[in-house]
C-alpha positions as CSV (number, residue, x, y, z in Angstrom):
1,M,34.4,37.5,-37.1
2,K,35.2,34.0,-37.7
3,F,33.1,33.2,-34.3
4,V,30.3,33.9,-35.6
5,N,30.8,32.3,-38.8
6,F,31.9,29.1,-36.9
7,A,28.5,29.6,-34.5
8,T,26.2,29.7,-37.9
9,A,27.8,26.6,-39.1
10,A,27.4,24.8,-35.6
11,A,23.6,25.6,-35.8
12,F,23.2,24.7,-39.1
13,A,24.7,21.2,-38.8
14,A,22.4,20.7,-35.5
15,F,19.4,21.0,-37.4
16,T,20.4,19.3,-40.6
17,L,22.3,16.1,-39.7
18,P,19.4,14.8,-38.0
19,A,16.9,15.5,-40.6
20,L,19.5,14.0,-42.9
21,S,19.7,10.8,-41.1
22,Q,16.0,10.2,-40.4
23,T,15.2,9.9,-44.0
24,S,17.3,6.6,-44.2
25,S,16.8,4.7,-40.8
26,T,14.4,2.2,-42.7
27,P,16.5,1.6,-45.8
28,R,15.9,-2.2,-45.1
29,I,12.1,-2.5,-45.3
30,D,12.4,0.6,-47.8
31,K,14.0,-1.3,-50.0
32,R,11.9,-4.7,-49.8
33,Q,8.8,-2.6,-50.1
34,A,10.3,-1.0,-53.5
35,N,10.5,-4.7,-54.3
36,Q,7.3,-5.5,-53.9
37,E,5.8,-3.1,-55.9
38,R,8.2,-4.1,-58.6
39,R,6.8,-7.5,-58.3
40,I,3.2,-6.3,-58.1
41,E,3.8,-4.4,-61.6
42,Q,5.5,-7.4,-63.4
43,G,2.8,-9.3,-62.1
44,E,0.4,-6.9,-64.0
45,K,2.2,-6.9,-67.1
46,S,2.5,-10.4,-67.1
47,G,-0.6,-11.0,-66.8
48,A,-0.1,-12.9,-64.2
49,L,-2.2,-10.4,-61.8
50,T,-5.9,-9.0,-62.9
51,K,-6.5,-5.6,-62.5
52,K,-8.5,-6.0,-59.5
53,E,-5.8,-8.5,-57.7
54,A,-2.9,-5.9,-58.8
55,A,-5.3,-3.0,-57.0
56,R,-6.2,-5.5,-53.7
57,L,-2.0,-6.0,-53.3
58,E,-1.1,-2.1,-54.2
59,K,-3.7,-1.2,-50.9
60,G,-1.9,-3.5,-49.1
61,Q,1.3,-2.2,-50.0
62,A,-0.3,0.9,-48.9
63,R,-1.2,0.0,-45.4
64,V,2.2,-1.3,-44.6
65,Q,3.7,2.1,-45.8
66,K,1.2,4.0,-43.6
67,M,2.6,1.3,-40.9
68,E,6.0,2.5,-41.9
69,N,5.2,6.3,-42.0
70,K,3.4,6.0,-38.5
71,A,6.6,4.0,-37.1
72,L,8.9,7.0,-38.3
73,A,6.9,10.0,-37.3
74,D,8.4,10.2,-33.9
75,G,11.9,10.4,-35.5
76,K,13.0,6.4,-34.4
77,V,12.0,2.9,-35.6
78,T,11.6,0.9,-32.7
79,A,12.6,-2.7,-32.9
80,K,9.3,-3.8,-32.3
81,E,7.8,-1.5,-34.6
82,R,10.3,-2.8,-37.2
83,A,9.5,-6.2,-36.4
84,R,5.8,-5.5,-36.7
85,I,6.6,-3.9,-40.4
86,E,8.9,-6.8,-41.6
87,K,5.9,-9.5,-40.1
88,A,3.0,-7.4,-42.7
89,Q,5.9,-7.3,-45.0
90,D,6.2,-11.2,-45.0
91,R,2.1,-11.4,-45.3
92,Q,1.8,-9.1,-48.1
93,S,5.1,-11.2,-50.2
94,K,3.0,-14.3,-49.7
95,K,-0.1,-12.9,-51.0
96,I,1.9,-11.4,-54.0
97,Y,3.3,-14.9,-54.5
98,R,-0.1,-16.5,-54.4
99,E,-2.1,-14.3,-56.3
100,K,0.7,-14.1,-59.0
101,H,0.2,-18.0,-59.0
102,D,-3.4,-18.9,-59.2
103,K,-5.0,-19.5,-61.9
104,Q,-6.7,-16.1,-62.6
105,T,-4.9,-14.3,-65.6
106,A,-5.4,-10.6,-66.9
107,K,-7.1,-11.0,-70.2
């Protein structure tokens, strides 16, 4: 009886632990994505971004998220994939800065 419970617990752990570790394999990328989303929202609220600019920036953020999802699809993000995603985030961050600091404002 004890062996059956142990075997059940071992099987459960074997299937759930890898799934839990996969969800947080890119915490740095996730944190940065959330920060950039906040920057866009703040720009919209303050009027530094027009609706059109914000929509364009959101689309860029979605593109970066799609890259991350594709990299995570096989369960592991390689160093090369991580570098590509972070470079895309760098470009997106510069776009956010540029749009927030240009002459256009929401009316």
